[in-house]
PAVEXKE-100688 format. One record per residue: residue in one letter; residue number from 1; x, y, z of N, C-alpha, C in turn. Coordinates in pm, 1 decimal. Each point is the difference from the previous one (the first is absolute). Layout:
! residues N
   type   seq      neast     nnorth        nup     caeast    canorth       caup      ceast     cnorth        cup
      a   NUM          X          Y          Z          X          Y          Z          X          Y          Z
...
END
This chain:
! residues 279
   type   seq      neast     nnorth        nup     caeast    canorth       caup      ceast     cnorth        cup
      m     1    -1426.1     -745.9    -1927.9       62.0       -5.3      123.3      -89.6       77.3      107.1
      t     2      -24.1      -51.3      117.5      -62.5       76.5      103.1       73.1      -22.9      129.1
      y     3      -27.9       90.6       92.3       59.9       -9.1      142.4      -94.3      -92.4       81.5
      t     4       36.5     -117.8       22.2      -92.5      -78.0       89.7       58.3      -20.6      139.7
      s     5      124.4       14.9       11.5       75.0      -18.7      128.6       95.0      116.5       33.0
      i     6      -24.7       78.5       93.7       95.5      108.4       31.6       41.8       -0.5      146.5
      a     7      108.1       65.2       33.5       51.2       -8.6      126.9       56.1      141.0       50.4
      t     8        6.3       15.2      130.4       68.0      108.8       57.9       69.2      -46.2      125.4
      i     9      102.8       75.0       44.6       82.1      -42.5      112.5        1.4      106.0      108.3
      l    10      -20.1      -36.6      122.0        8.3       99.0      116.1      116.7      -53.8       91.9
      h    11       74.4       92.9       48.9      119.3      -34.3       88.7       11.1       90.7      119.9
      n    12      -72.6      115.6        6.2       17.5       94.1       96.5     -144.7       57.5       40.4
      k    13      -44.1      -41.0      115.7     -130.0       41.5       42.6      -27.4      158.3        6.1
      d    14      108.0       69.1        5.8      -20.6      142.1       14.2       16.3       76.0     -133.5
      a    15       17.5      -88.3     -114.1       28.5       63.5     -126.0     -144.2       43.5      -60.5
      d    16       14.0       84.3     -102.3     -113.7       51.6      -80.5      -65.2     -120.9      -68.9
      k    17     -130.5      -11.5        2.5      -75.3     -103.4      -54.7      -58.5       28.3     -136.8
      s    18       58.2       93.4      -73.7      -64.6       32.7     -132.5       10.5     -126.9      -95.9
      a    19      109.2      -68.1        4.2       13.7     -112.4      -92.1     -106.6     -110.4       28.1
      l    20      -28.2      -21.2      130.9      -95.6      -97.4       37.2     -136.8       46.1      -49.3
      e    21      -36.1      118.4       25.2     -132.2       52.0      -38.2      -12.5       -0.7     -153.0
      f    22      114.7       35.2      -76.4       -4.2       -3.2     -134.4      -24.2     -145.9      -46.5
      a    23       71.5      -98.4       52.8       -8.6     -139.5      -28.1     -144.9      -45.8       15.4
      i    24      -67.9       39.2      107.7     -142.0      -43.3       23.9      -93.0       47.9     -119.1
      c    25       18.5      137.9      -33.7      -85.1       51.6     -109.3       36.0      -63.0     -130.4
      f    26      124.7      -31.6      -19.3       45.1      -62.3     -130.9      -54.1     -139.5       -6.1
      a    27       -0.6      -74.4      107.7      -54.3     -137.2       -3.9     -149.7        8.1      -29.9
      r    28      -72.7       87.8       60.5     -144.1       15.9      -22.5      -21.9       32.8     -145.8
      h    29       72.2       93.2      -51.8      -31.6       51.1     -132.3       29.3     -113.3     -107.7
      h    30       97.2      -86.8       29.0       36.5      -99.0      -96.1      -50.1     -136.3       36.2
      d    31      -81.6       -2.4      110.0      -51.4     -132.5       46.2      119.5      -97.4       25.4
      a    32       94.6       42.6       59.0      126.9      -73.3       29.9        3.5      -53.2      141.2
      h    33       77.5      -98.4       22.9       21.3      -48.4      139.5      122.8       82.5       58.2
      l    34      -24.5       55.5      118.3      114.7       72.7       63.0       71.1      -84.5      110.5
      h    35      129.2      -15.5      -14.7       72.5      -60.4      101.3       85.7      104.0       79.4
      v    36      -11.5        5.0      133.1       76.1       93.0       79.4       94.1      -78.1       79.4
      l    37      131.0       29.0      -32.5      100.3      -63.4       70.9       59.8       92.7      112.7
      c    38      -11.7      -48.7      119.7       51.8       82.3      119.5      131.6      -57.0       41.4
      t    39      106.8       78.4      -14.9      126.5      -51.4       32.3       63.0       64.5      121.1
      g    40       60.0      -84.9       87.5       76.5       54.9      106.4      146.1      -35.4      -30.9
      v    41       78.7      107.4      -15.0      139.1       -8.0      -49.8       87.8       11.5      126.3
      d    42       81.5      -99.7       30.3       92.9        6.6      103.1      130.0       53.4      -54.6
      e    43       30.5      126.3       42.9      113.2       76.0      -60.0      129.8      -20.3       88.0
      t    44        5.0     -102.9       69.5      130.9      -30.8       84.3      114.1       -1.7      -88.2
      e    45      115.5       73.2       36.2      117.4       -0.1      -75.8       89.2     -101.5       63.3
      p    46       34.8     -110.5      -84.3       92.7     -100.1       55.0      131.7       52.0       42.2
      g    47       52.2      -41.6      117.7      127.2       44.2       46.5       -3.1      125.5       77.2
      f    48     -105.9       68.4       -0.9       -4.4      133.6       70.0       10.2      -13.2      150.3
      y    49      -59.2     -105.9       62.9        3.1       -9.2      143.9      129.9      -77.8       48.1
      y    50       31.7       18.4      122.5      119.3      -62.9       57.2      -36.4     -146.5       25.1
      a    51      106.1      -86.2        7.9      -17.2     -139.2       12.7      -91.5      -26.7      117.0
      g    52      -91.0      -97.3       -6.8      -88.0      -38.6      102.5     -128.4       67.1       -0.5
      a    53       -2.8      131.0      -53.3     -129.4       67.3       -6.5      -76.1      -16.3     -129.1
      h    54       73.1      -39.7     -103.0      -51.0       -6.1     -132.3     -111.6      -93.5       -8.0
      a    55       -3.6     -110.9       47.7     -112.0      -94.2      -12.0     -125.9       51.7       67.3
      i    56       20.1       70.8      116.2     -111.9       54.5       70.5      -68.5      111.7      -81.0
      a    57       93.7       90.2      -52.1      -47.0      116.1      -79.4      -70.1      -50.3     -130.2
      v    58       48.8     -102.4      -59.4      -68.3      -48.4     -126.2     -144.7      -47.2       28.9
      q    59       -3.8      -71.3      115.4     -134.4      -55.3       36.8     -102.1      110.9       34.8
      q    60       55.9      100.1       65.5      -85.8      113.0       37.8      -43.6       77.7     -111.8
      n    61       86.9       25.4      -99.6      -32.6       75.2     -122.8      -96.2      -73.7      -82.9
      f    62       16.5     -130.7       -3.4      -83.5      -84.4      -82.4     -146.1       -5.8       58.2
      d    63       -1.4       -5.9      133.0     -129.9        6.1       65.9      -72.8      131.3      -23.5
      l    64       73.0      108.6        0.9      -56.5      133.8      -27.2      -52.3        2.4     -142.1
      a    65       78.0      -48.9     -100.7      -38.2       -7.4     -134.6     -132.3      -75.1      -15.9
      r    66       -3.5     -117.4       63.2     -115.0      -86.2       -9.9     -128.7       65.4       56.6
      e    67       23.7       77.6      108.0     -113.5       70.4       73.9      -42.1      109.6      -96.5
      e    68       85.8       72.8      -72.4      -46.0      101.1      -92.0      -83.2      -61.7     -115.9
      a    69       54.9     -120.5      -55.4      -69.2      -63.3     -107.8     -151.6      -40.6       43.0
      d    70       -4.2      -53.5      125.3     -128.3      -33.2       52.7      -89.8      120.8       13.2
      q    71       50.1      107.9       45.0      -81.4      125.9       15.0      -47.2       50.2     -139.0
      l    72       91.7      -10.4      -98.6      -47.5       44.2     -135.2     -106.7      -91.2      -55.0
      e    73       20.4     -136.2       24.9     -100.8      -82.9      -48.2     -140.3       27.5       67.9
      t    74       -4.4       16.5      128.3     -129.2       27.4       67.3      -57.3      129.8      -58.5
      a    75       84.2      104.2      -19.5      -49.6      126.0      -46.8      -54.8       -4.6     -147.0
      a    76       70.2      -81.3      -83.8      -39.7      -24.4     -132.2     -133.0      -74.2       -8.5
      q    77      -12.5     -106.6       86.1     -127.3      -72.8        0.6     -104.6       77.7       43.1
      a    78       11.6       96.8       94.8     -100.3       91.5       48.4      -44.1       95.0     -110.7
      r    79       99.6       48.8      -77.7      -30.9       95.5     -108.5      -69.0      -70.8     -106.4
      l    80       25.2     -118.1      -36.4      -58.5      -71.9     -116.3     -132.5      -70.7       36.4
      a    81      -21.5       -9.3      131.4     -126.4      -91.5       37.2     -134.3       45.2      -66.7
      s    82      -15.6      136.4      -10.4     -124.4       57.8      -63.4        6.1       14.2     -150.6
      e    83      113.6      -28.2      -65.0       16.6       13.8     -130.7      -72.8     -100.0      -87.1
      d    84      -53.6       43.6     -125.4      -62.1      -99.0      -84.3       87.4      -50.4     -110.4
      i    85      119.1      -38.7       37.6       94.2      -48.2      -89.6       53.8     -134.1       49.1
      k    86       69.7      -80.0      -92.5       66.0     -121.8       45.2      124.2       30.7       50.9
      w    87       42.3      -45.6      125.7      123.5       37.1       51.9       46.4     -114.3       95.2
      d    88      127.3       13.6       33.7       66.8      -80.3      104.9      114.9       71.8       56.4
      v    89       24.6      -28.6      122.1      112.8       68.0       69.3       91.8     -110.4       54.2
      q    90      142.4       20.6      -28.5       92.7      -93.5       56.7      106.6       77.3       68.1
      s    91       54.6      -51.6      115.8      104.1       66.8       74.3      125.0      -97.4      -17.4
      v    92      119.7       64.9       -1.2      129.6      -72.1       -4.6      106.2       71.7       71.9
      t    93       84.8      -62.7       62.3      128.5       67.1       73.8      115.1      -47.3      -66.9
      v    94       85.6       81.3      -43.9      125.2      -38.1      -75.3      120.5       56.6       78.9
      m    95      106.1      -72.9      -10.0      125.5       41.1       57.0       82.3       83.8     -101.2
      p    96      108.9       66.6       47.0       75.1       82.0      -87.0       49.7      -83.3     -128.5
      g    97      -15.4       66.2     -108.5       37.5      -69.6     -122.9     -106.8      -89.9      -51.4
      g    98     -111.2      -16.8       71.0     -102.6     -100.4      -39.0     -113.1       59.6      -88.9
      l    99       -7.2      144.6        5.0     -115.4       55.4      -53.6        8.4      -10.0     -155.2
      d   100      111.1       19.7      -56.7        7.7        1.2     -153.1      -28.1     -144.0      -55.2
      p   101       60.6     -113.0       46.8      -32.4     -122.6      -48.7     -143.8      -50.8       24.6
      f   102      -55.2       37.8      121.2     -137.9      -24.1       27.0      -94.0       57.5     -109.9
      l   103       14.0      142.6       -1.1      -85.2       69.3      -97.5       12.7      -43.5     -142.9
      a   104      127.6      -39.5      -41.7       26.4      -49.7     -134.7      -79.3     -121.0      -24.4
      d   105      -15.4      -86.4       88.1      -80.4     -125.1      -14.2     -149.3       21.1       15.8
      h   106      -30.7       76.5       93.6     -140.5       21.3       44.9      -79.3       85.7     -104.4
      m   107       51.5      108.8      -35.6      -70.7      101.8      -79.4      -14.4      -37.3     -149.7
      r   108       72.9     -105.7      -48.8      -12.2      -21.5     -136.0     -134.4      -67.1      -48.7
      f   109      -80.0      -28.7       98.0     -128.7      -59.5      -27.5     -114.5       98.9       -6.2
      f   110       33.9      124.9      -24.6     -103.2      102.0       -6.1       23.4       78.5     -130.5
      d   111     -104.7       58.7      -51.5        5.1       78.0     -125.6       56.2      135.5       15.3
      l   112      -17.8       59.8      122.4       46.4      132.9       26.7       24.4       22.9      147.4
      t   113       98.3       72.7       35.1       18.5       42.1      138.9      -13.2      146.1       18.7
      i   114      -70.6       46.9       98.1      -29.3      140.1       26.9       79.1       39.9      121.3
      l   115       89.7       96.7      -14.8       93.7       25.7      113.3       14.8      161.2       22.7
      p   116       27.4       39.5      120.5       36.8      142.2       12.3      123.4       37.5      -74.4
      a   117       12.4      124.0      -23.2      112.7       56.0      -85.1      122.5       -4.2       85.7
      p   118      110.6      -76.5      -31.2      125.0        3.0       73.0       70.9      133.6      -24.4
      h   119       91.4       42.1       78.3       87.4      114.6      -23.0      -90.5      131.2       18.8
      q   120     -115.3      -11.0       72.5      -78.8      124.4       20.6      -28.5        6.8      153.1
      g   121        5.5      119.7       55.5      -46.1       31.0      133.2       76.7      -91.4       97.4
      n   122      -79.1      -54.4       92.8       50.4      -93.3      106.1       17.6     -139.1      -45.4
      n   123      -24.3      -31.3     -120.8       18.1     -144.8      -50.4      144.2      -40.3       12.1
      d   124       17.3     -116.0       64.4      126.2      -39.0       29.4       64.2     -110.1      -88.9
      r   125      112.5      -58.2       32.2       72.4      -89.3      -85.5      -85.4     -128.2      -24.1
      i   126      -86.6      -35.0       92.6      -87.0     -118.3      -26.5      -87.6       30.1     -109.6
      d   127      -56.8      107.2      -21.0      -79.4       35.8     -108.8       72.6      -11.3     -135.2
      a   128      119.6       45.9        0.1       90.1      -21.7     -122.1       34.1     -145.2      -19.1
      m   129       33.4      -71.4      101.9       24.3     -147.4      -17.4     -122.4      -68.4      -45.8
      t   130     -117.2       30.8       47.8     -121.0      -69.3      -51.1      -31.5       29.1     -133.1
      f   131       14.5      123.7      -39.3      -20.9       37.0     -146.5       93.9      -75.6      -94.6
      e   132      123.1        1.9       47.8       97.0      -71.6     -100.2      -13.1     -150.2        5.0
      a   133      -38.5      -58.0      103.0      -18.2     -141.3        9.5     -108.3      -45.8      -84.1
      c   134     -118.2       78.5       -2.9     -116.0      -32.1      -82.5       37.8       17.4     -147.4
      l   135       67.9      108.3      -29.2       27.6       32.2     -135.9      107.6      -98.6      -60.5
      f   136      103.8      -30.0       71.9      102.1      -78.5      -53.7       -6.6     -151.7       30.2
      g   137      -21.3      -21.3      134.6       -2.1     -137.0       41.8     -125.4      -74.3      -42.8
      a   138     -125.0       66.6       19.2     -116.7      -68.5      -42.3      -37.9       32.1     -140.3
      d   139       58.8      105.4      -58.7      -27.7       29.9     -141.9     -152.0       34.1      -13.6
      v   140      -49.3       76.6       88.0     -144.7       35.4       -6.8       -2.2      161.7      -12.3
      p   141      -95.5       39.1      -79.7      -13.1      153.3      -14.2      -41.3       59.1      129.9
      v   142       43.6      124.9       29.7      -24.7       68.3      121.2      -73.7      126.3      -32.6
      l   143     -112.0       21.7       70.4      -66.8      132.3       -8.3       35.2       77.8      124.9
      v   144       72.1      106.1      -14.9       53.9       80.7      103.7     -100.7      108.1       35.4
      v   145      -38.4       14.1      132.6      -99.9      100.5       35.5       66.0      102.4       98.5
      p   146       17.1      123.3      -45.3       51.7      105.5       97.6     -103.7       24.4      109.6
      q   147       54.7       48.3      106.8      -85.2       31.1      120.5     -110.9       96.3      -32.6
      g   148     -121.0      -46.2       45.9     -113.6       88.5      -24.2      -82.1      -14.3     -121.2
      v   149       44.2      -84.0     -100.8      -55.2      -16.6     -122.0     -118.8      -96.1       18.0
      e   150     -112.2       22.3      -63.2     -116.4      -81.9        6.6      -40.2      -44.6     -139.6
      m   151      -51.6     -120.4       -5.3      -50.9      -48.3     -124.9     -150.3       22.2      -11.2
      k   152      -40.5       57.1     -114.1     -144.3       52.5      -11.5      -74.3      -67.1     -110.1
      g   153       57.3     -108.8      -59.5      -49.5      -72.5     -104.4       92.5      -20.6     -114.7
      n   154      -37.5       -3.6     -121.5       84.0      -11.2     -107.9      117.9       96.8       -7.0
      f   155      112.8      -34.6      -52.4      104.5       97.0      -37.1      -41.6       43.6     -141.7
      n   156      -42.9      126.6       -9.1      -53.8       45.1     -126.8      110.3       63.6      -89.5
      n   157      115.6       49.5       53.5       98.2       56.3      -78.5      133.5      -62.3       44.0
      i   158       51.8      -81.7      -79.0      122.4      -80.1       27.3      118.2       44.1      -93.6
      k   159      110.0       14.3       71.4      129.5       41.2      -74.8       92.8     -114.7        2.8
      v   160       57.8      -41.4     -116.0      103.9     -104.3       -4.4      128.2       65.1      -27.4
      a   161       98.5      -12.4       99.2      122.3       59.4      -27.9       83.4     -113.1      -89.4
      w   162       25.7       43.4     -110.9       53.3      -96.3     -110.3      138.0       27.6      -36.6
      d   163       88.5     -104.3        7.2      138.6       18.5      -48.1       32.9     -123.1      -87.8
      d   164      -89.5      -70.0      -42.9       15.9     -117.1      -96.3       75.6     -111.3       73.9
      g   165        7.6       -2.2      132.0       66.9     -105.1       71.8      -75.9     -113.4       45.8
      v   166       59.5     -114.9       39.3      -67.8     -111.0       36.3      -88.5       19.2      131.2
      e   167       57.6       90.6       91.4      -68.7       23.1      123.1     -128.3       82.6      -32.1
      a   168       -0.6       95.3      -91.6     -115.7       82.0      -28.6     -106.5      -86.5      -71.2
      m   169       51.1      -98.4      -76.0      -99.2      -83.3      -71.3      -75.4      -87.4      107.9
      a   170       81.3      -53.4       93.7      -59.1      -82.1      107.6     -105.6       83.3       79.4
      a   171       23.2      131.1       21.0      -91.8       77.6       81.0     -121.3       23.9      -79.4
      a   172       18.3       28.6     -135.2     -118.8       25.4      -83.1      -87.9     -124.1      -12.9
      r   173       58.6     -124.2       -8.5      -79.9     -116.3       -1.8      -78.7      -20.3      132.2
      a   174       68.2       32.3      112.4      -62.9      -11.7      130.0     -114.7       93.0       13.4
      a   175        2.4      120.0      -68.9      -98.5       92.7       14.9     -114.9      -11.1      -92.6
      l   176       -1.3     -100.5      -86.4      -98.2      -10.0      -99.6     -147.5       -7.7       54.3
      p   177      -28.2      -73.7       99.4     -131.7        8.7       46.6      -56.5      137.0       38.4
      l   178       95.4       86.1       45.0      -38.6      138.2       43.2      -13.4       83.5     -124.8
      m   179       88.0      -20.9     -100.0      -10.2       88.7     -125.3     -129.9      -25.8      -76.6
      k   180      -49.1     -128.2        6.6     -125.9      -31.6      -67.3     -115.8       86.9       40.9
      d   181       -1.3       33.8      132.6     -110.8       76.2       66.4       30.6      155.1       -0.7
      a   182      120.7       43.1      -39.8       40.4      136.6        8.7      -63.4       80.7     -123.9
      k   183      -25.0      125.2       24.3      -46.0       87.4     -110.0      115.0       18.5      -97.2
      i   184      119.7       15.8       48.5      112.1       22.5      -88.7      142.1      -54.2       69.5
      t   185       75.1      -57.2      -83.5      134.5      -45.4       51.7       95.7       74.7      -97.6
      t   186       87.4       75.4       66.1      106.4       68.4      -72.0      128.2      -58.0        9.0
      i   187       72.6      -33.8     -110.3      135.2      -40.4       -5.9       92.0      113.7       -1.0
      a   188       72.9       23.7      112.3       80.3      109.9       13.8      147.5      -33.6      -19.8
      i   189       68.9       75.3      -84.3      135.6      -26.5      -36.3       75.2      130.8       18.0
      v   190      100.0       -5.9       87.5       85.5      130.0       30.0      124.5      -10.9      -81.8
      d   191       19.1      100.5      -81.4      124.2       14.6      -76.2       44.9     -134.6      -72.1
      p   192      -76.8      -50.9      -90.4       30.6     -120.2      -71.4      139.0       12.8      -70.8
      p   193       84.0     -101.1        0.3      125.4        7.0      -71.1      -21.2       21.2     -141.2
      m   194       90.2       77.7      -58.7       -7.8       31.5     -149.2       19.9     -116.9      -83.3
      h   195       80.1     -106.5       47.6       26.5     -111.1      -79.4      -71.5     -126.7       53.1
      a   196     -106.2       17.8       69.4      -76.2     -113.9       52.0      -52.8      -88.5     -115.1
      p   197      -20.9     -127.5       13.3      -65.9      -87.2     -109.3     -128.4       58.3      -36.6
      d   198      -81.7       50.4       96.8     -137.7       41.0      -41.0      -13.1      161.1      -16.9
      r   199      112.9       64.5      -40.1       10.4      146.7       -6.4      -99.7       57.4      -85.2
      s   200      -43.2      -73.7     -104.3     -105.0       52.2      -93.7     -139.8       -7.4       57.4
      d   201      -15.7      -86.3      103.6     -132.5      -25.5       54.3       10.3      -38.7      150.6
      p   202       59.7       96.7       85.0       16.5      -36.8      134.3     -123.5      -31.5       79.1
      g   203       -0.3     -119.7       64.7     -108.5      -46.6       70.2     -112.4      -64.7      -84.4
      g   204       28.4       -8.9     -132.6     -104.1      -52.1      -91.2      -33.4     -144.2       23.3
      k   205       93.9      -81.1       20.2      -18.2     -147.9       11.9      -79.3      -23.6      139.3
      l   206       41.6       57.8      106.7      -75.7       -7.9      117.7     -136.0       60.1       -9.2
      a   207      -29.6      104.4      -70.9     -135.5       53.7      -12.3      -80.4     -101.2      -80.7
      a   208       50.9      -65.2      -97.6      -75.5      -98.7      -77.8      -38.2     -125.5       87.7
      y   209      101.4      -29.9       84.8      -25.4     -118.5       92.1     -114.9       31.4       96.9
      l   210        7.5      120.0       53.9      -94.8       33.8      102.4     -145.1       20.3      -60.7
      v   211      -10.9       47.0     -129.3     -121.3       28.5      -58.1      -63.7     -145.8      -30.7
      r   212       79.6      -83.2      -52.6      -38.6     -146.1      -25.4      -63.8      -70.3      133.3
      n   213       44.0       57.9      113.2      -47.5      -53.1      131.2     -108.5       80.2       65.6
      g   214      -55.1       89.6      -76.6     -124.2       73.2       43.8       31.2      138.6       52.8
      a   215      120.0       48.3        0.3       27.0      127.0       68.8      -19.9      113.1     -109.1
      k   216      -29.9      127.4       53.0       -5.1      114.4      -84.2      130.8       71.1       23.9
      v   217       75.9       23.3     -107.4      138.2       37.7       22.7       41.0      133.7      -69.7
      d   218       85.5       71.9       53.5       63.7      111.9      -59.9      147.7       -5.9       23.2
      v   219       79.3       63.8      -72.9      151.3        4.4       19.7       40.0      145.6       15.5
      a   220       86.0       22.9       98.6       45.0      136.8       39.4      151.1        0.2       -6.0
      i   221       73.9       82.9      -68.1      134.4       11.9       -2.4       36.0      137.2       92.8
      h   222       74.6      -28.0       97.9       39.5      119.4       89.8      144.1       42.9       -9.1
      a   223       21.8      115.9      -20.7      134.8       58.9       11.5       32.6        8.0      148.2
      r   224      128.2      -25.5       40.0       29.0        4.1      141.4       29.2      135.4       43.9
      t   225      -80.4       48.9       89.5       20.8      137.3       53.8        8.2        4.9      143.4
      q   226       -4.2     -106.9       64.7        6.9      -23.7      145.4      134.1      -64.4       37.6
      p   227       46.1       16.2      131.5      123.3      -53.2       38.0       25.1     -148.2      -19.0
      s   228     -117.4      -78.2       -0.4       10.4     -140.8      -13.5     -112.7      -54.5      -90.3
      i   229       14.6     -118.5      -51.0     -110.5      -58.7      -79.0     -124.0      -21.8       86.0
      a   230       26.5      -43.7      126.0     -123.1      -27.6       89.9      -63.8      141.4       20.3
      a   231       68.9      108.3       32.2      -64.1      126.3       16.6      -78.6       42.1     -120.3
      q   232       55.5      -32.8     -122.6      -62.7       44.6     -125.6     -134.4      -78.0      -13.9
      l   233        9.2     -132.2       25.9     -121.8      -82.8      -15.7     -106.4       44.1      100.4
      l   234       37.6       32.9      116.3      -99.3       32.9      106.0      -53.1      136.8      -27.3
      a   235       80.8       90.3      -40.1      -56.6      128.8      -39.9      -98.0        0.1     -114.8
      r   236       27.3      -71.7     -100.0      -92.6      -20.5     -106.9     -130.9      -70.3       40.7
      a   237       20.4      -95.8       89.9     -114.2      -78.8       56.2      -93.4       99.2       74.5
      a   238       53.1       81.8       73.8      -72.7      104.6       81.0      -84.7       91.8      -88.8
      e   239       71.8       39.3     -110.4      -60.1       96.1      -94.0     -120.8      -67.5      -76.9
      t   240       -0.8     -129.7      -11.5     -100.0      -73.1      -77.6      -90.6      -83.9       78.7
      d   241       -3.5       14.4      134.8      -85.0      -71.6       92.7       12.0     -160.9       -5.2
      v   242      113.5      -39.3      -10.8       29.3     -148.0      -10.5      -30.9      -52.2      145.4
      d   243      -61.9     -114.6        3.5      -16.7      -68.5      131.0       63.0     -132.1       17.1
      l   244       81.3      -38.7      -93.6       85.4     -120.8       18.5      116.6        7.6      -90.5
      m   245      122.1      -25.7       54.0      118.5        1.6      -78.5       47.2     -144.6      -15.9
      v   246       37.0      -43.0     -111.6       49.6     -145.9      -23.3      137.9       13.6      -61.4
      m   247       90.1      -73.9       55.2      138.7        3.5      -35.3       79.8     -119.3       39.6
      g   248      102.5      -33.2      -70.3       91.9     -109.9       37.3       91.3       36.2      112.3
      a   249       40.4      -87.3       80.6       85.2       34.8      114.4      139.9      -47.3      -17.5
      y   250       98.7       79.2       40.1      136.6      -35.5       -3.6       57.6      -52.5     -128.4
      g   251       -6.9       85.7     -111.4       66.7      -32.9     -111.6      150.8      -13.0       15.8
      h   252       55.5       75.0       95.6      137.5      -18.4       41.5        3.1      -88.8      130.1
      s   253      111.8      -39.5       32.1       13.9      -82.5      127.3      -44.0       78.1      118.2
      r   254      -49.4      -71.6      106.0      -42.8       65.2      124.0      124.7       66.3       64.4
      m   255      114.1      -61.8      -19.8      122.5       65.2       67.8       35.6      129.3      -61.1
      r   256       -9.1       -1.1     -133.9       28.0      130.3      -70.1     -101.4      108.5       36.7
      e   257     -134.5      -45.4       13.0     -103.4      107.8       32.3       23.8       45.7      145.4
      a   258       35.1      -92.0       90.7       25.0       35.3      130.0      115.2      102.2       20.4
      i   259       94.0      -20.1      -79.6      131.0       90.8       12.9      -26.7      131.0      -90.6
      l   260      -45.1      -18.9     -117.4       -1.8      109.5      -96.9     -134.6       60.0      -19.7
      g   261     -102.8      -75.6       53.6     -129.2       45.7      -33.0      -62.3      -52.8     -127.9
      g   262     -118.1       17.3      -20.8      -60.8      -52.1     -130.2     -149.8       33.1        8.1
      v   263      -63.8      -32.8     -127.3     -137.4       41.9      -12.4      -89.4      -67.1       96.9
      t   264       22.3     -132.8       31.5      -72.8      -68.3       89.8       -3.6       60.3      138.1
      r   265      117.7       11.4       50.6        7.7       51.6      133.8      -48.2      139.4       15.2
      d   266       19.0       84.4     -106.6      -52.2      133.6        2.5     -152.3        2.2       -7.8
      m   267      -50.0      -88.5      -83.1     -148.8      -11.2        0.3      -63.6      -43.6      129.4
      l   268       59.5      -93.9       64.7      -52.3      -62.1      122.4        1.5      115.7       99.0
      r   269       99.7       86.1       -2.4       28.5      101.5      101.0      -91.2      119.0      -21.0
      l   270      -40.6       28.8     -128.2      -66.3      126.3      -42.8     -150.4      -19.7      -20.5
      t   271      -38.9     -114.8      -30.6     -139.5      -26.2      -49.1     -103.0       29.8       98.2
      t   272     -105.8       63.8      -43.9     -123.5       21.2       84.6     -112.5      -70.4      -68.7
      l   273       28.1      -76.1     -103.6     -106.0      -82.5      -78.2       26.2     -150.3       35.1
      p   274     -100.0      -76.6       -7.5       25.5     -141.5       -5.3       95.3      -33.3     -116.5
      l   275       81.8     -105.9       22.6      103.6      -32.6      -98.5        7.3     -148.2       -8.3
      l   276      -29.6      -46.1     -124.3        5.5     -146.0      -25.2      136.3      -25.5      -64.2
      m   277       74.0      -87.5       66.9      134.3      -34.7      -51.7       24.1     -143.3      -12.4
      a   278       76.5      -43.5      -97.4       33.4     -145.9      -20.3      152.1        5.0      -49.3
      h   279       60.8     -123.6       16.8      134.9       -9.8      -43.0       15.8     -121.4      -93.2
END
């Protein structure tokens, strides 16, 4: 498997452009085609305006959204014009409720989507909606880029957060092209259950699978000493100079994670590393 077609999404002309810059470097490094989708999102709330004004407000808001999409498209084309990669830029304007189904259909034709980290800094609900639409609707792996993070070449030290789940396996498969080039890939397991099916060899089957696919693999068992599993994984990653974290997303329902919290949401909020996730 190789990455031949990747995508990134812009929706706010004033937002940090770390994900776009990361995507450009990633596309060059993997000789992949980069698709930049510039979205204008009309956030009109139906029923908010009094009778007679609603149609006018809807049109005005839609026009503003389309104008922003056009501005993003122009800026993206200007940024990419001098780059030595294969690329295209597309703009689209969507109405309320239209973003999720559009992205679910559109983004499924790419190997990987590179997006800014939702739930961090000034990133808004559109970032979270975009992330979840790609992950669930389009079923495409997402490489999350925190603000200010740059790509400098291969990921040499990769950590896989492993819980023996379907989501974690999907993420590991999605990251195989990166693991083949890494100097080491560590399978990290936090507090493995005493009665797990693989208790005599935790992570062993995944290690064998990754080695057969050309990765150099180690297994690390971590006792939980931090307030959350996400904090534990990130603390160990910092201690060992990890430059990419790979993990499954939303092993529990999104509703449960939104209300009670969970590893996925904690990781998206706390990470300062690029984070490859799949569901």
